[in-house]
C-alpha positions in Angstrom: 23.2 27.4 -50.6 23.0 28.5 -46.9 21.4 31.9 -46.1 23.1 34.8 -44.5 21.4 34.0 -41.2 22.6 30.4 -41.3 26.2 31.6 -42.0 26.1 34.1 -39.1 24.8 31.5 -36.7 27.5 29.1 -37.8 30.3 31.7 -37.4 28.9 32.6 -33.9 28.8 28.9 -33.0 32.4 28.2 -34.1 33.7 31.3 -32.3 32.1 30.0 -29.1 33.7 26.7 -29.6 37.1 28.4 -30.2 36.8 30.3 -26.9 36.2 27.0 -25.1 39.1 25.2 -26.7 41.4 28.1 -26.1 40.4 28.2 -22.4 40.9 24.4 -22.1 44.4 24.8 -23.7 45.4 27.4 -21.1 44.1 25.2 -18.2 45.9 22.1 -19.6 49.1 24.1 -20.0 48.9 25.2 -16.3 48.2 21.7 -15.1 51.0 20.3 -17.4 53.6 22.4 -15.7 52.7 21.0 -12.2 52.3 17.4 -13.5 55.6 17.5 -15.3 57.4 18.8 -12.2 55.9 16.0 -10.2 56.9 13.3 -12.8 60.4 14.6 -13.1 60.8 14.8 -9.3 59.7 11.2 -8.9 62.0 9.7 -11.6 65.3 9.8 -9.7 63.9 8.0 -6.6 62.2 5.3 -8.7 65.3 4.8 -10.9 67.6 4.6 -7.8 65.3 2.1 -6.1 65.1 0.0 -9.2 68.9 0.0 -9.5 69.3 -1.2 -6.0 66.7 -3.9 -6.5 68.4 -5.0 -9.7 71.7 -5.3 -7.9 70.2 -7.4 -5.1 67.9 -9.4 -7.5 70.8 -10.4 -9.7 72.6 -11.9 -6.7 69.4 -13.8 -5.7 68.3 -14.9 -9.1 67.8 -18.7 -9.1 68.7 -19.0 -5.4 66.3 -21.1 -3.4 64.2 -19.1 -0.9 64.0 -16.0 -3.1 60.9 -13.8 -2.4 57.8 -14.7 -4.5 57.7 -11.1 -6.0 61.2 -11.8 -7.5 61.0 -15.5 -8.2 57.3 -15.5 -9.3 55.0 -18.5 -9.2 57.0 -20.6 -11.6 54.2 -20.4 -14.1 53.2 -18.0 -16.9 49.5 -19.0 -17.3 47.6 -16.0 -15.9 48.4 -12.3 -16.7 47.0 -9.3 -14.9 47.0 -6.1 -17.1 46.7 -2.8 -15.3 45.5 -0.4 -17.9 46.0 3.2 -16.8 43.9 5.8 -18.7 42.2 9.1 -17.8 38.6 9.8 -16.6 38.1 12.6 -19.2 38.4 12.7 -23.0 39.4 15.6 -25.3 43.1 14.6 -25.0 43.9 13.6 -28.6 45.2 10.1 -29.0 46.3 9.7 -25.4 43.7 7.1 -24.3 43.4 5.5 -27.8 47.1 4.6 -27.9 47.0 3.0 -24.4 43.8 1.0 -25.4 45.4 0.0 -28.7 48.4 -1.5 -26.8 46.1 -3.2 -24.3 44.0 -4.8 -27.0 47.2 -6.0 -28.8 48.5 -7.6 -25.7 45.2 -9.2 -24.8 44.9 -10.7 -28.3 48.5 -12.0 -28.2 48.2 -13.6 -24.8 44.9 -15.2 -25.6 46.4 -16.6 -28.9 49.1 -18.1 -26.7 46.5 -19.8 -24.5 47.0 -17.5 -21.5 44.3 -16.3 -19.2 44.0 -12.5 -19.0 42.6 -10.4 -16.2 42.2 -6.6 -16.4 42.3 -3.9 -13.8 41.4 -0.5 -15.4 42.3 2.9 -14.0 40.1 5.7 -15.4 36.7 5.7 -17.1 38.1 5.8 -20.6 39.9 2.5 -20.1 36.9 0.9 -18.5 34.5 2.1 -21.2 36.9 1.4 -24.0 37.5 -2.3 -23.0 34.1 -3.1 -21.7 32.5 -3.7 -25.1 34.9 -6.4 -26.2 36.5 -7.6 -23.0 34.0 -7.1 -20.2 34.4 -10.7 -19.2 38.1 -10.1 -18.4 37.7 -6.9 -16.3 38.4 -7.8 -12.7 38.0 -4.4 -11.2 37.7 -0.7 -12.3 39.0 2.4 -10.5 37.9 5.9 -11.3 38.7 9.4 -10.0 42.3 8.3 -9.3 44.4 11.5 -9.1 41.4 13.7 -9.8 43.1 16.7 -8.2 46.6 15.4 -7.7 48.2 12.0 -7.9 49.0 10.8 -4.4 51.2 8.0 -3.2 48.4 6.7 -1.1 46.4 5.9 -4.2 49.3 4.1 -5.8 49.8 2.2 -2.6 46.2 1.2 -2.6 46.5 -0.1 -6.2 49.7 -2.0 -5.2 47.9 -3.5 -2.3 45.1 -4.8 -4.5 47.7 -6.4 -6.9 49.6 -7.9 -3.9 46.4 -9.4 -2.5 45.5 -11.0 -5.8 49.1 -12.3 -6.2 49.1 -13.8 -2.7 45.7 -15.5 -3.5 47.2 -17.0 -6.6 44.9 -15.2 -9.0 47.7 -14.3 -11.5 51.3 -15.1 -12.3 52.5 -12.0 -14.1 51.4 -8.3 -13.7 52.0 -5.6 -16.3 51.0 -2.0 -16.2 50.3 -0.1 -19.5 50.6 3.7 -19.5 52.0 6.6 -21.4 55.5 7.8 -20.4 55.9 11.6 -20.8 58.6 12.9 -23.1 57.2 16.3 -24.2 53.8 18.0 -24.7 53.6 16.6 -28.2 55.2 13.1 -27.6 54.0 10.4 -25.2 55.5 6.9 -25.3 53.2 3.9 -24.7 54.9 1.8 -22.1 54.2 -1.7 -20.9 56.2 -2.3 -17.7 56.2 -5.7 -15.9 55.7 -5.3 -12.2 55.3 -8.8 -10.9 57.6 -10.7 -10.8 60.4 -8.1 -10.7 61.9 -8.2 -14.1 65.7 -8.2 -14.6 67.1 -6.9 -18.0 68.1 -9.7 -20.4 71.6 -11.0 -19.6 71.6 -9.6 -16.1 70.5 -12.8 -14.5 73.7 -14.5 -15.4 76.0 -11.5 -15.1 77.1 -10.3 -11.7 76.1 -6.7 -10.9 78.7 -4.1 -11.4 79.5 -2.5 -8.1 82.6 -0.7 -9.1 85.0 -3.3 -7.8 83.6 -2.8 -4.2 82.6 -5.7 -2.0 79.4 -5.3 -0.1 78.1 -7.1 2.9 74.4 -6.9 3.6 72.8 -6.6 7.0 70.2 -8.0 7.2 70.4 -10.6 4.5 69.6 -10.1 0.9 66.4 -12.1 1.3 65.1 -9.9 4.1 66.0 -6.7 2.3 64.2 -7.9 -0.9 61.2 -9.0 1.0 60.9 -5.5 2.4 61.8 -3.5 -0.7 59.9 -5.4 -3.4 56.4 -4.5 -2.1 57.5 -0.9 -1.6 59.0 -0.8 -5.1 55.7 -2.0 -6.5 53.9 1.0 -5.1 56.7 3.4 -6.2 56.6 2.1 -9.8 52.8 2.4 -9.9 53.1 5.9 -8.5 55.7 6.9 -11.1 53.5 5.4 -13.9 50.5 7.4 -12.6 52.6 10.6 -12.6 53.9 10.0 -16.1 50.3 9.3 -17.2 49.0 12.5 -15.6 51.7 14.6 -17.3 51.1 12.8 -20.7 47.4 13.5 -20.4 47.8 17.2 -19.9 50.4 17.4 -22.6 48.1 15.6 -25.1 45.1 17.7 -24.1 47.0 20.9 -24.5 48.2 19.9 -27.9 44.8 18.7 -29.0 43.1 21.9 -27.8 45.7 24.0 -29.5 45.0 22.2 -32.8 41.3 22.6 -32.3 41.7 26.3 -31.6 43.7 26.8 -34.8 41.3 24.7 -36.8 38.4 26.8 -35.5 40.2 29.9 -36.6 40.6 28.5 -40.1 37.0 27.5 -40.3 35.9 31.0 -39.2 38.0 32.5 -41.9 36.4 30.2 -44.5 32.9 30.9 -43.3 33.5 34.6 -43.2 34.7 34.6 -46.8 31.7 32.6 -47.8 29.4 35.0 -45.8 31.0 38.0 -47.6 30.6 36.4 -51.0 27.0 35.5 -50.3 26.2 39.0 -49.0 27.8 40.5 -52.0 25.8 38.3 -54.3 22.6 39.3 -52.5 23.4 43.0 -52.8 24.3 42.6 -56.5 21.0 40.7 -57.1 19.0 43.5 -55.4 20.8 46.2 -57.5 20.0 44.3 -60.7 16.4 44.1 -59.7 16.3 47.8 -58.9 17.9 48.8 -62.2 15.7 46.4 -64.2 12.6 47.9 -62.6 13.8 51.4 -63.3 14.5 50.6 -66.9 11.1 49.0 -67.3 9.5 52.3 -66.3 
């Protein structure tokens, strides 16, 4: 049975932890608001660009001379997985869910006889995959979006992927990240970036342009050749923004749960302390009374 001093020290320690988790919750809530605003502001542009590219790509699908970022290499042998996680922990299941999806995809691709290469963003992704898949990690990036996610960082990552694609180092590129829905809900998403993926059935169906007839100047090939690399950077930037908002939402929820759990633990320890203290007082009274009666 722990002594009164041990219980007091335990209560003091848990209270200190509770103060830290409460402070981290407030910081995460403040950062979540800014990150959510950024993610929501970027969505319309990314969705509009993707809609334009779908319209152009549907017209060019299967046509000779289509850009490589649309047509691909004609093979499906080597896959590049961009695993976007955070640099810090204490964010609940945020990183674990992304790593779980990455491992599932790696196992499936290797079972199909595919070659897999990994580009990790964030320390947690690098450390989580290094133990089992260190041979597959091509490159690791840390401190991405440490203060604020910038488009330059996304463009740098897109440039790395484009250089690898131009060198013939992979055939398909997919980014795995968490899409933000709410502070309590993040959706693990695997989005194919290269080649540009059309929804099923859209390759055969003509794009719906509301009955209007469009003429493109310059040609569709030139427009796609210019837009596809830009779209790659935009989609990576959007994924990083979604990830940043998801991370802060997961951290805020995790710290809120930790703060409440600490409060419940303090209540239990306080009750135990009071009972132990009462037992000590009762024992001392019994000893005093027994001594007085013996006299």
